[in-house]
N, C-alpha and C positions, 0 to 999 in steps of 0.2 A: 313450496319447494324447499325453502330453508328449513320449515319444521320437519320436514319429511327424513332427514338423516341423510339423503341422496345428494352428495356435494360433487363440485368438479374437482378433479384431480388434474395429473399431468396428461391423461388420455381420455377426457370427456367425463361425464357425469356417471358416478358409481354409487351402489350402495348394497345393503342386503336384499335378497329377492323379496323378502317380505316387506320392505321398505319401498321397494319399486311397484307400487299398486298402478293398476291401470290409470287411476286418476294422476299419479305423478308422472306416469310416463305420458300422457296426453299433455299435461302441462308443459314439459320440458319441450315436446315436439313442437306445440303451438307456439312457445315463446321463441324458439329457434327459427321458425319459418316467419313469423311476424318480424323478428328481428331483421332478417335478410331482406324482407319485403321493404321495411324502412329504410335499409342501407341502400339498396340498389334501385328503388323506386320501381318505375315501369319496365325497367329492364330485368326485374326478377322473374325466374321462370315459374311456371305454374305446374312443373312436373317434380317429383320427389322420388329418389331411389332408396331402397330398404334392402339391407342384407344382414346376415348374422352368423354366429358361430355355433357349436354343436352343444351348447349347454341346455338342460332340459327346460329352463325357463325362457329361453330366447323366443320361440315362437309366440308365445302370449305376449312378450313386450313388443314384439315386431307388430303384432295385431293391433295393439294400442297405438303405436305410432301410425299405422296405416289409417286407423281411424281418424286419428287428429288430423292427418293431411288431407283426407277425404272432405273432413268437415270444413276445412278452410278452401276446399274447392280446388285441391291439388289432383292432378292425375298421379296414380302411385305405380310405380314401376318396381315390382319385387325381383330382386336379382338371385334371390335364394342364398343357401347358405356357402358363402365364399369368402375368401380372404379379405381383410381390410383393405390392403392396397388396391385390391381389384374394385372394390366399391369406391374407392377414392378416385381412381383413374376414371371410372364411368363418370363421377361427379364432375370431375374436370373437363373431360372430352365433351360431354353433353351440356356443360354449363347449368347445372341443376343441383339442389341441395340433395345431400345424401345423409342416410342414418344407419350406423354400423352397430347392431345389438351384439355387444361382446364385453366379458370382463377380462379379457386377455388371459393371463396367467393365474388369476386368482381362484380360490375355490369356488365350486359350483352353487354355494349358498348365496352367492353375490353375483350381480351381473352390472352392465353399463351400457351407456350410449355414447358412441363417439359421433362427432358432428363435423361433415364436409360441406363446404361451400363452393361456388364457382371459382373462388380465389384459392381453393385448397384448404387445409386444416384451418379452423377457427383459432383466432387469437386470444390472449388473456383479455384484453379489450373486448371481443366479443363476448367471452364468458360472463364478464361483469354485467353487460348489457342485456344479455339472456336472463340472468338470475335475478336481476332487478325488473324485469318486465312483468307488466300486470294483464293477466289473461282471463277472459270471461270464459269458463267451462261450462259444456253443455250439460244438461240435467240428466245424466245416463248412469251415474254411479250408485252403489248402494252404501250403506253405512260403513263399511270397510274400505271404501274407496275402489272397489272392484265393478266392472260392468254389470249392470242388472241383467238378468238372463236373456232378454230380447235382444240387447245390445251384443252381448257376448255371442250369440249365434251368428250376428250379422258380421262381427269382425273376423270370423273364421273363415268367411268366404272371400275376404279382401286379397289373402295371400295364397290363393289356391295353386296358382301356377306360376313357376319360376320362369323369368326370361332370360336366355343364355348369354345374350350380348355381353354383358359386364365381363364374364369368366371368359369368354372367347377372346376379347379384346386384351385382357390382361396377359393371357397366354401368348397372343400374337406380340405383344409389346417384347417380349424376349425372343420368340422365333425370328422375328425381322431383324433383330439386333445382333444376336450371336451366330457364330457360323454354323452351318448344318454339320450334324454328326461331331460336334465339338467334343463331346464327351466319350467317344468311342474309344473302348480299350479299358475304361474305368469300371470297377466293381463298386457299387454304391448300395447303402443300405438306408432305406427311408423309414425311421423312427416315426410311426403315424400317431400314436396314442390317440387322443381325441383332438387332433389339429385339424381346423376346417380344410385345410389345404392340403390334407395328406395325399388324397387321390392325384390331385395336380401335380404335385412332386414327382409321382410315380411316372405319370403320363408325358409330362415334359421331358424329364430325364431320359426316359426310355426313347422319346424321339430324337433327343440330342446324342444317342447311340450307346448311352450306359448300360450295363448289366444291373438291374435294380433288384433288390430283396426286400420284401415288405417285412418290418419289424414291429413288433408290439402295438398292433392296432387295437384299439378299444371300443367297445360300445358304451363304456361309462366314461365319465368325464374325470379327465386326469390334469391337476392343475401344474403344468410343467412350465417353472420360471427360467428363462434362458439366463439370468442375471445372478440366480440363487439356485443351482442345480440340485435336484434332489440326491440323496447319497445312493438310492436304488438305481438311479439313472447313470450315476457314475460306475457302477458295478456292471450294470446291463450292457453298456456302451462296449467295455472292455471284453466283456465275454461274446458278443455277438462279432467284434471286430476279428477276433481270433477264431471263432467258429467258421465264418463265413469267408474268410481272408479278403477283407474289404479294404479299398482304398480311402474310404471315409463313410462316416454315416451323417446324414443331414435330417434335420427335424426343424421345427418351429414350435412358437408358443401356440396358444388355443386359437386365436384369430389369424395366426399366420403370417404377422407381419415383423416379428422377430427371429432371426435364426438361430439355429443350433447346428454345429457342425463338429464333427470329431476329426482327428487324424486316423491315420491307418492303425494306431494302437489302441482305438478307442478312447482317446484323451480328449475331452471337450476344450474347444478353443474360445477363449474369452473374447466376447463381443468388441471390446475397444482395441484388442489385436487385430481381429478380423476386419474392423473398420478400417485401419491403415492399410492392410494389403488389397483391399477392395478398392480405396480411393488412388491407390499406386496403380493398380492394374488399368484402371479408367483413366488414368492421366489427370485427375483432378490436380488443381495448384492451389485453391483455395478452400480450406477446411474449417467448419464450425463443429465443435464437440464439447461436451459438458467438461466442467472443471475437474470432474472425479476421474476422468479416462487417462488411461496409461501415457506416460511423458514420452514414450518412443515415438510418437507422432511427431514430436519437436525434434528428437535427438537424431532420427533418421535422415533428416535433411531433404526429404522428398517433396516438400512442399513449400510453395513461396509463402503462403499465409496461413497461419494457424489461429483462430479465435476461439477464446474459452467462453463458455457460457454457464449459466444457471442449468440445473438438471431439468430435463423435460424437452420433449420435441418441440413446443411452441417456440422455446427460447433458441432452440438450434435453428429453427425455420426463420426467426427474425434475425439472426445473426446472418444467415445466408443471404436473405432479401437485402441486408446493408451492404454485403460485399458485392452483390450484383449492381447496387446503385452507385458503388464507387468504382466500377469499371472492371471487376473480375469476370472472368468469361468461362471459367471450368470450376463451378462452385458444387461442393457436395458437403455432407456432414452425416455424423454417426453418434450413436449413443453406446453405453456400457453394456446395455442389453442385446446390442448387435444391430438393431435396425438402422438400415443406410438409407439417406435422402439424398436426392440430386435436385439442385435448384436450376440448373442449366443441363443443355444436352451434353452427352459426353460421348467419346469415341470408344467403341470396344475392339481391342487388337485383333485383325483378322477379320472382324465382322463390319457393322455398320453403325450409324449413329444411335444412340441409346436416348430416348426422349426423356426430357425431365420428368420425375415423379416426386415432388416434395413432400413425402410422407414416408413412414417407416416401411421398408420392404426387406424381406428375408431372401427370396430367390437371387437377387443380384449378389448377395454375399456370397451364397452358396459357388454360383457359376465362376464369380470372380477368382475365389481361392481355388477352386478345383483346376481353372484354367491357367492361373498364375503358375501352379506346381507342375501341371503337365507340359507347358512350354518351354520350361526349364529341365524336364525329366526328373523332378524331385519329389519325393513323398512330401506330404504336408508338414510332417513335424521337421524335415530339413528346411522347407520354405521359410518356416517361422524363425528359423536360427539366422536368417539373414539380417532380421530387425535386431536393434539394440536390446539387449536381455534385460528386460524390466518386467516385473511381475506385479500384478493387482489382484487383490482379494477384497471383499466386502462381507459384511455381516450385521446384524442389528440386535438390539435389545428391545424387546417388545412390551418391557415394563417401564419405559419412560413416558409418563404423561407429560402433556405439552408444557405444563406448569413446571415440572421437574425440567425438562429440557432448556425452558427459559432461565431456570435457575443456573443450571450449567454454564450457559454461554455468558450470562452476565458475569459469572465469577472469572471464565476464561478470558473475557475482554478487559477485566480490571487488573489481571496479573501482568506483571512486566516480564520481559524476555527470559530472564534467569530463573523466575519463578516456573515459567512454563516448562523451562528445561528441567529443573528439579523434579517437576510433577510426573514427566515422562520418564526419568531416568531411575525409576525405583526398583527394576530388576535387571536380569542379565542382557534381556533384549534391549531395554531402554538405556543401559549404561553405554552401549556403542552408537548412541544417536549422534553423539556430538552437539555442537552448540545449534541453537535455534537460527536458521537463516531468514526465514521469512514467513508470514501469515497471509494466506490468501481467503478473503472474505467474500469472494463471488456468491458462494451458496454454503453457509455452515462456515466452519473454519477449518482450513486446510494447513496443517502445520509443516512447514519444509526445512529440514534440518540440513547440516552442512555437508554430510555424506550422502545427500540426495534422497534419504529415505522420507517417506510421507505418511503422516496420520491425518486423516479428514475426518472430522465430525459433523454430522448434519441432522437437525430435527425434521421429523416427518411434517408435512404441513397439515394433514389431517387424520393422522393415526397416533397412539400412544407409543411411539416408538423412536429410538435413535439409532441413526445409520453410522456405521464406520467403515472409511475405505482405507486401505493402506497400500503402499507401493515401495518396493525395494529391487534389489539385483538379484534376489533368489527367491523362488515361491516360499520356502520354508520361512524365511525371514519377514516376507509380507505377511504371512499368516501370524507371525509373533507379534508384529506391530499391531495389526488389527485386534488382536486379543488385549494387547497392551492399551490400545486406545479405549475400548469399552471398560477396562478395568480402571484406568483413570477417571473417566466419566462418573462410573459407579462410586469411586472413593471420594471425588469431589463433591458429588451430591447424593448421599446414601438416601436409602429408603427409612421409613420411620422403624422398620424392623432391623436396620442395619445392613 
């Protein structure tokens, strides 16, 4: 596995489709199942659930996983092409291992596998144990790591019919919790692109009483990233909102666990702001969120406890679990990409109890923001003005090899406070920063200045890129700070070509 180029990231194992050969996928699947068997002993289930997104490579990879499970004498339940949280819910409810084949928002020349166990999402410790596990592979592969002809024909029959229970249970998860006809009177656009949950969004929101318009459904895969929205999607949303007189546009990323939601003007709402509104609507009191997310969560004063974590859902989940162990009873978390997680049951205003689902979810965010605005007779843009006006932006430089990033952070760590201030004060944007107030090193280096402006630099763990997050009291200034952060990084560690 280590030689394949397919590595664990924040959301499972991912790599180029050409790297994710049948042999590699079988190895990962077998290692995961054998790890769970060793972890849970005789209580480990001998059933496994498989689902996937709409990428062209997903069926082949799913078939390889099904073969691996069957080879280890597991009964395979194929759940179809459904959202990641639907598969995770099935895994939790049935106490069985689950495999979600998806690359989320990345281009379709890549794909990945998310792993769920009876305990929920796997942890970083689980990842290390899976990666280090030795597995004996069957002799069914050709010289290129693909199934030989006779095995390939067999695997195609393993996923011939999808069982509907997982998708139905996921839909029921919301139908039972939110009030009937709660979206009545709203005009929604569903931007479907190639999201695996697009038809579910239409069905569910129409069942809740909304008037739904389908927008941008595509037969080809479109890599929609809810944290780095494409320029064309910015323009499309504004055009659709005006043309159809919409109250909001709703969408998700490819595997439909991260939400995308616009206001009535077609302006996309950032995930770390949507997370605050969602948590407030559901009455959460203890919040876990990555260090890169908007500080309005602390400034709004709505939550008893806010814990900042490293970036990635496993860290958010670990923080939520710790909160529960210390006695917290209404615990939730969210990420900058908008994915919302619930570690305890929460109460829906006017509805019923929403059972915990400690994995990223998109629908909970759509519903919470729409109902928050509706119950106050506000538009979404007006609703957001209730929060402290803090704005976050992010971007990345994809020319930063990991060695270059290591040099950058070594330099920054050796600089004293005044030197850091001088480095960032080189232009009009930087001159207004004021003294450096503190540095948070939870994940990368987050520079906090006396005027509450923030510049946060973070290296990628498995890609040649440097991320910069910025926050300020205006969106324009946040953009300027983000550009300044990348400029300073390039200046401190220039390329050989300058």
